[in-house]
C-alpha beads as a LAMMPS data file, in Angstrom:
LAMMPS data file: protein, C-alpha beads

272 atoms
271 bonds

1 atom types
1 bond types

-500.0 500.0 xlo xhi
-500.0 500.0 ylo yhi
-500.0 500.0 zlo zhi

Masses

1 110.0

Atoms # bond

1 1 1 -109.951 443.006 -121.184
2 1 1 -108.816 443.459 -117.677
3 1 1 -111.900 441.755 -116.633
4 1 1 -111.147 439.044 -118.792
5 1 1 -108.075 438.319 -117.644
6 1 1 -108.555 438.814 -114.230
7 1 1 -111.260 436.237 -114.300
8 1 1 -108.764 433.648 -116.050
9 1 1 -106.319 433.815 -113.347
10 1 1 -108.946 432.923 -110.963
11 1 1 -110.327 430.067 -112.915
12 1 1 -106.638 429.082 -113.117
13 1 1 -106.363 429.012 -109.690
14 1 1 -109.440 427.439 -108.374
15 1 1 -108.410 424.661 -111.273
16 1 1 -104.774 424.285 -109.342
17 1 1 -106.254 424.328 -106.064
18 1 1 -108.811 421.735 -107.103
19 1 1 -106.711 419.534 -108.797
20 1 1 -104.170 419.602 -105.647
21 1 1 -107.883 418.475 -103.558
22 1 1 -108.570 415.898 -105.498
23 1 1 -105.152 414.541 -105.556
24 1 1 -105.088 414.855 -102.295
25 1 1 -108.743 413.365 -101.907
26 1 1 -107.523 410.256 -104.147
27 1 1 -104.453 409.797 -101.949
28 1 1 -106.225 409.669 -98.714
29 1 1 -109.011 407.547 -100.537
30 1 1 -106.227 404.653 -101.477
31 1 1 -104.413 404.918 -98.388
32 1 1 -106.015 401.775 -96.579
33 1 1 -103.253 400.262 -94.655
34 1 1 -103.210 400.998 -90.930
35 1 1 -99.707 402.107 -89.077
36 1 1 -97.844 399.184 -87.283
37 1 1 -96.846 399.846 -83.321
38 1 1 -94.179 397.396 -82.246
39 1 1 -93.582 397.277 -78.686
40 1 1 -89.908 396.921 -77.681
41 1 1 -90.943 394.285 -74.659
42 1 1 -93.646 392.077 -74.306
43 1 1 -93.820 393.601 -70.712
44 1 1 -93.455 397.183 -69.573
45 1 1 -92.980 397.288 -65.448
46 1 1 -93.937 400.638 -63.957
47 1 1 -94.795 401.675 -60.385
48 1 1 -98.479 402.539 -59.670
49 1 1 -96.957 406.222 -59.273
50 1 1 -95.608 406.706 -62.597
51 1 1 -97.536 408.569 -65.208
52 1 1 -99.397 407.238 -67.587
53 1 1 -96.527 408.131 -70.628
54 1 1 -94.388 405.346 -68.676
55 1 1 -96.345 402.702 -70.115
56 1 1 -95.231 404.204 -73.586
57 1 1 -91.676 403.029 -72.769
58 1 1 -90.078 401.407 -75.824
59 1 1 -93.292 401.732 -78.083
60 1 1 -92.654 402.897 -81.874
61 1 1 -95.280 403.114 -84.649
62 1 1 -94.751 403.767 -88.199
63 1 1 -96.841 404.054 -91.357
64 1 1 -96.007 403.116 -94.645
65 1 1 -96.714 406.758 -96.345
66 1 1 -96.585 408.754 -93.343
67 1 1 -93.389 407.750 -91.751
68 1 1 -92.730 407.828 -87.877
69 1 1 -95.954 408.263 -85.736
70 1 1 -94.333 407.377 -82.602
71 1 1 -95.179 410.298 -81.217
72 1 1 -98.542 410.377 -82.074
73 1 1 -99.277 406.595 -80.226
74 1 1 -101.750 407.177 -77.245
75 1 1 -102.522 404.549 -74.148
76 1 1 -106.013 403.588 -75.061
77 1 1 -106.609 401.906 -71.771
78 1 1 -105.235 399.368 -69.298
79 1 1 -107.369 396.139 -68.345
80 1 1 -108.568 394.962 -65.386
81 1 1 -105.806 392.665 -63.374
82 1 1 -105.311 389.723 -64.906
83 1 1 -102.468 388.357 -62.204
84 1 1 -101.810 389.460 -58.788
85 1 1 -99.809 392.636 -60.436
86 1 1 -100.506 392.276 -64.028
87 1 1 -102.615 393.627 -66.603
88 1 1 -103.293 394.810 -70.311
89 1 1 -102.602 398.098 -71.567
90 1 1 -103.389 399.075 -75.159
91 1 1 -102.599 401.864 -77.818
92 1 1 -103.370 402.982 -80.466
93 1 1 -102.488 405.620 -83.305
94 1 1 -104.203 406.899 -86.026
95 1 1 -102.241 408.560 -89.327
96 1 1 -103.159 411.300 -91.913
97 1 1 -105.750 408.824 -93.387
98 1 1 -107.520 408.140 -90.201
99 1 1 -106.178 404.170 -90.529
100 1 1 -105.976 403.170 -87.005
101 1 1 -103.165 400.825 -85.496
102 1 1 -103.180 399.165 -82.384
103 1 1 -101.054 396.696 -80.222
104 1 1 -101.492 395.188 -76.442
105 1 1 -99.146 393.982 -74.267
106 1 1 -98.999 393.764 -70.357
107 1 1 -98.092 395.933 -67.726
108 1 1 -96.667 395.016 -64.478
109 1 1 -96.839 397.128 -61.508
110 1 1 -93.997 396.573 -59.627
111 1 1 -95.248 397.934 -56.128
112 1 1 -98.769 397.190 -56.365
113 1 1 -100.785 395.914 -53.200
114 1 1 -104.461 394.577 -52.568
115 1 1 -106.357 396.804 -51.075
116 1 1 -106.175 397.613 -47.550
117 1 1 -109.340 397.700 -44.960
118 1 1 -108.089 399.019 -41.184
119 1 1 -110.847 399.070 -38.730
120 1 1 -110.520 402.638 -37.320
121 1 1 -112.555 402.240 -33.555
122 1 1 -113.334 398.624 -32.440
123 1 1 -116.109 396.579 -33.203
124 1 1 -117.765 396.473 -29.941
125 1 1 -121.351 397.473 -29.320
126 1 1 -123.641 397.843 -26.307
127 1 1 -126.762 395.553 -26.087
128 1 1 -129.632 397.401 -28.026
129 1 1 -127.239 399.995 -29.703
130 1 1 -127.485 400.704 -33.612
131 1 1 -125.130 398.603 -35.183
132 1 1 -123.555 400.534 -37.880
133 1 1 -120.168 398.997 -39.183
134 1 1 -119.378 400.782 -42.282
135 1 1 -118.271 403.990 -39.885
136 1 1 -115.598 402.381 -38.188
137 1 1 -113.764 400.807 -41.206
138 1 1 -111.481 402.271 -43.592
139 1 1 -110.200 401.333 -47.091
140 1 1 -107.076 402.542 -48.721
141 1 1 -105.780 401.353 -52.267
142 1 1 -102.551 402.298 -53.984
143 1 1 -104.196 403.263 -57.383
144 1 1 -107.394 404.567 -56.203
145 1 1 -106.263 406.038 -52.804
146 1 1 -109.250 406.396 -50.150
147 1 1 -112.203 403.559 -50.968
148 1 1 -113.867 403.544 -48.334
149 1 1 -117.314 404.294 -50.079
150 1 1 -116.678 400.986 -51.447
151 1 1 -116.450 398.829 -48.648
152 1 1 -119.356 396.037 -48.116
153 1 1 -119.991 394.347 -45.088
154 1 1 -121.832 391.004 -44.752
155 1 1 -123.785 389.731 -41.702
156 1 1 -126.185 387.244 -41.387
157 1 1 -126.793 386.302 -37.591
158 1 1 -126.407 389.520 -35.786
159 1 1 -128.634 389.680 -32.801
160 1 1 -128.283 393.722 -31.398
161 1 1 -130.422 392.608 -28.117
162 1 1 -128.420 389.598 -27.445
163 1 1 -124.630 389.653 -26.097
164 1 1 -121.864 387.508 -27.941
165 1 1 -119.322 387.578 -30.495
166 1 1 -120.514 387.231 -34.006
167 1 1 -118.414 387.290 -37.161
168 1 1 -119.076 389.635 -40.245
169 1 1 -117.374 390.012 -43.606
170 1 1 -115.915 392.989 -45.081
171 1 1 -114.828 393.339 -48.665
172 1 1 -114.013 396.111 -51.161
173 1 1 -113.187 396.126 -54.645
174 1 1 -110.874 398.448 -56.448
175 1 1 -110.516 399.779 -60.159
176 1 1 -108.330 397.017 -61.270
177 1 1 -110.954 394.635 -60.216
178 1 1 -108.957 393.350 -57.183
179 1 1 -111.106 392.243 -53.902
180 1 1 -109.686 392.672 -50.631
181 1 1 -111.691 390.587 -47.997
182 1 1 -111.638 390.438 -44.075
183 1 1 -113.648 388.435 -41.580
184 1 1 -113.898 390.331 -38.661
185 1 1 -115.430 389.768 -35.024
186 1 1 -118.076 392.427 -33.965
187 1 1 -118.681 392.138 -30.105
188 1 1 -122.052 393.122 -28.481
189 1 1 -121.817 393.425 -24.320
190 1 1 -123.855 394.904 -21.824
191 1 1 -124.936 398.598 -21.606
192 1 1 -122.487 401.076 -20.684
193 1 1 -119.874 400.661 -22.485
194 1 1 -118.913 403.819 -23.857
195 1 1 -119.012 405.835 -20.233
196 1 1 -114.928 405.613 -20.329
197 1 1 -112.816 405.030 -23.341
198 1 1 -109.835 402.673 -24.111
199 1 1 -107.613 404.270 -26.861
200 1 1 -105.720 401.660 -29.209
201 1 1 -103.161 402.320 -31.259
202 1 1 -104.570 400.221 -33.671
203 1 1 -107.824 397.684 -33.654
204 1 1 -106.662 395.018 -36.498
205 1 1 -103.417 393.624 -36.469
206 1 1 -101.782 391.111 -38.455
207 1 1 -99.247 388.665 -36.930
208 1 1 -97.002 385.785 -38.752
209 1 1 -97.424 382.174 -37.685
210 1 1 -95.166 381.499 -34.586
211 1 1 -94.707 385.431 -34.011
212 1 1 -94.805 387.122 -30.377
213 1 1 -97.450 388.641 -29.846
214 1 1 -98.462 390.781 -26.861
215 1 1 -101.856 392.617 -26.484
216 1 1 -100.543 395.494 -23.865
217 1 1 -97.992 396.538 -26.817
218 1 1 -101.714 398.240 -28.397
219 1 1 -102.529 399.667 -25.397
220 1 1 -102.290 403.708 -25.608
221 1 1 -104.653 405.198 -23.329
222 1 1 -107.724 404.976 -21.139
223 1 1 -109.958 407.733 -19.487
224 1 1 -112.609 408.297 -17.259
225 1 1 -115.611 410.722 -18.981
226 1 1 -113.943 413.207 -16.222
227 1 1 -110.692 412.889 -18.523
228 1 1 -109.256 411.200 -15.204
229 1 1 -106.672 408.364 -16.950
230 1 1 -106.832 404.673 -15.710
231 1 1 -103.793 402.489 -16.067
232 1 1 -103.393 399.090 -17.952
233 1 1 -102.834 397.788 -14.846
234 1 1 -106.431 398.196 -13.634
235 1 1 -108.033 396.624 -16.907
236 1 1 -108.603 393.288 -17.856
237 1 1 -107.720 391.796 -20.907
238 1 1 -109.043 388.563 -22.087
239 1 1 -109.124 386.419 -25.327
240 1 1 -106.679 384.200 -26.520
241 1 1 -104.867 384.442 -29.625
242 1 1 -103.162 381.064 -31.052
243 1 1 -100.086 382.520 -33.436
244 1 1 -99.571 378.513 -34.361
245 1 1 -102.655 378.614 -35.519
246 1 1 -104.006 380.781 -38.509
247 1 1 -107.077 382.360 -38.046
248 1 1 -109.104 385.422 -36.805
249 1 1 -109.066 386.408 -33.458
250 1 1 -110.213 388.888 -30.539
251 1 1 -108.901 390.485 -27.650
252 1 1 -111.310 392.061 -25.274
253 1 1 -109.782 395.168 -22.817
254 1 1 -112.487 395.947 -20.261
255 1 1 -112.524 397.814 -16.653
256 1 1 -114.823 398.981 -13.879
257 1 1 -113.939 401.886 -11.996
258 1 1 -114.639 401.796 -8.373
259 1 1 -117.570 404.355 -9.213
260 1 1 -119.086 402.069 -11.314
261 1 1 -118.432 403.410 -14.736
262 1 1 -117.443 401.014 -17.313
263 1 1 -114.663 401.039 -20.348
264 1 1 -114.160 398.609 -23.016
265 1 1 -112.334 397.913 -26.813
266 1 1 -111.757 395.492 -28.653
267 1 1 -108.473 394.019 -30.591
268 1 1 -109.160 392.004 -34.177
269 1 1 -105.997 390.135 -34.332
270 1 1 -105.203 387.710 -37.885
271 1 1 -102.815 385.258 -37.505
272 1 1 -101.532 384.795 -41.042

Bonds

1 1 1 2
2 1 2 3
3 1 3 4
4 1 4 5
5 1 5 6
6 1 6 7
7 1 7 8
8 1 8 9
9 1 9 10
10 1 10 11
11 1 11 12
12 1 12 13
13 1 13 14
14 1 14 15
15 1 15 16
16 1 16 17
17 1 17 18
18 1 18 19
19 1 19 20
20 1 20 21
21 1 21 22
22 1 22 23
23 1 23 24
24 1 24 25
25 1 25 26
26 1 26 27
27 1 27 28
28 1 28 29
29 1 29 30
30 1 30 31
31 1 31 32
32 1 32 33
33 1 33 34
34 1 34 35
35 1 35 36
36 1 36 37
37 1 37 38
38 1 38 39
39 1 39 40
40 1 40 41
41 1 41 42
42 1 42 43
43 1 43 44
44 1 44 45
45 1 45 46
46 1 46 47
47 1 47 48
48 1 48 49
49 1 49 50
50 1 50 51
51 1 51 52
52 1 52 53
53 1 53 54
54 1 54 55
55 1 55 56
56 1 56 57
57 1 57 58
58 1 58 59
59 1 59 60
60 1 60 61
61 1 61 62
62 1 62 63
63 1 63 64
64 1 64 65
65 1 65 66
66 1 66 67
67 1 67 68
68 1 68 69
69 1 69 70
70 1 70 71
71 1 71 72
72 1 72 73
73 1 73 74
74 1 74 75
75 1 75 76
76 1 76 77
77 1 77 78
78 1 78 79
79 1 79 80
80 1 80 81
81 1 81 82
82 1 82 83
83 1 83 84
84 1 84 85
85 1 85 86
86 1 86 87
87 1 87 88
88 1 88 89
89 1 89 90
90 1 90 91
91 1 91 92
92 1 92 93
93 1 93 94
94 1 94 95
95 1 95 96
96 1 96 97
97 1 97 98
98 1 98 99
99 1 99 100
100 1 100 101
101 1 101 102
102 1 102 103
103 1 103 104
104 1 104 105
105 1 105 106
106 1 106 107
107 1 107 108
108 1 108 109
109 1 109 110
110 1 110 111
111 1 111 112
112 1 112 113
113 1 113 114
114 1 114 115
115 1 115 116
116 1 116 117
117 1 117 118
118 1 118 119
119 1 119 120
120 1 120 121
121 1 121 122
122 1 122 123
123 1 123 124
124 1 124 125
125 1 125 126
126 1 126 127
127 1 127 128
128 1 128 129
129 1 129 130
130 1 130 131
131 1 131 132
132 1 132 133
133 1 133 134
134 1 134 135
135 1 135 136
136 1 136 137
137 1 137 138
138 1 138 139
139 1 139 140
140 1 140 141
141 1 141 142
142 1 142 143
143 1 143 144
144 1 144 145
145 1 145 146
146 1 146 147
147 1 147 148
148 1 148 149
149 1 149 150
150 1 150 151
151 1 151 152
152 1 152 153
153 1 153 154
154 1 154 155
155 1 155 156
156 1 156 157
157 1 157 158
158 1 158 159
159 1 159 160
160 1 160 161
161 1 161 162
162 1 162 163
163 1 163 164
164 1 164 165
165 1 165 166
166 1 166 167
167 1 167 168
168 1 168 169
169 1 169 170
170 1 170 171
171 1 171 172
172 1 172 173
173 1 173 174
174 1 174 175
175 1 175 176
176 1 176 177
177 1 177 178
178 1 178 179
179 1 179 180
180 1 180 181
181 1 181 182
182 1 182 183
183 1 183 184
184 1 184 185
185 1 185 186
186 1 186 187
187 1 187 188
188 1 188 189
189 1 189 190
190 1 190 191
191 1 191 192
192 1 192 193
193 1 193 194
194 1 194 195
195 1 195 196
196 1 196 197
197 1 197 198
198 1 198 199
199 1 199 200
200 1 200 201
201 1 201 202
202 1 202 203
203 1 203 204
204 1 204 205
205 1 205 206
206 1 206 207
207 1 207 208
208 1 208 209
209 1 209 210
210 1 210 211
211 1 211 212
212 1 212 213
213 1 213 214
214 1 214 215
215 1 215 216
216 1 216 217
217 1 217 218
218 1 218 219
219 1 219 220
220 1 220 221
221 1 221 222
222 1 222 223
223 1 223 224
224 1 224 225
225 1 225 226
226 1 226 227
227 1 227 228
228 1 228 229
229 1 229 230
230 1 230 231
231 1 231 232
232 1 232 233
233 1 233 234
234 1 234 235
235 1 235 236
236 1 236 237
237 1 237 238
238 1 238 239
239 1 239 240
240 1 240 241
241 1 241 242
242 1 242 243
243 1 243 244
244 1 244 245
245 1 245 246
246 1 246 247
247 1 247 248
248 1 248 249
249 1 249 250
250 1 250 251
251 1 251 252
252 1 252 253
253 1 253 254
254 1 254 255
255 1 255 256
256 1 256 257
257 1 257 258
258 1 258 259
259 1 259 260
260 1 260 261
261 1 261 262
262 1 262 263
263 1 263 264
264 1 264 265
265 1 265 266
266 1 266 267
267 1 267 268
268 1 268 269
269 1 269 270
270 1 270 271
271 1 271 272
């Protein structure tokens, strides 16, 4: 008798559980309406240094059965730039029936800047020297950080055995699809250029149209192989920069000591 009673209780519990389960199943099966995401503003403004959570400012979500789902909204992704500093951000949210709600709006980066290309050492080579431009350049980005590995160099007419000034094009693209491009002069001169060293504070500078430009301002040091310093007054600075005419110019710093040791460095100047 006790066994029959126990079995009856177990069957009753199973029946209740199954009934509840089928009820939940029916509820979920009949719930086909996606939750709705609402954005307070059409555009959210953030800094490139803000966390991803900043993109959720003013975003709410609600489901007709589950109620408030704001805390479950996630950032699905950010598009490539569609303007100088603007992209699209996508949001997703799921209800208990796995219905997905989505929304998009614009995100504007208040402090975004295009990737920056810098010249770390002079684009100056001796005749016959192996020309490896990428080793002398650096690229940084406010979003991706150091993207030097993404640098690409285009040059079609360089002859390593012929002295002259050639033009190269350097470009780099960040994860936002934004490309920075520079046209730079590359100089090939006679042998012996690396016997001594001229150090400049920068090897690429940008000046505004009409601004004053003094090449001596960028000179830092010059030394012979022995370590003895050479004064800037012993160097020759050549290359005219017309700050009234936008373009790319090259300034050449050269010197030859009494012992025949030669020194040289170049400065690329961009007039905007």
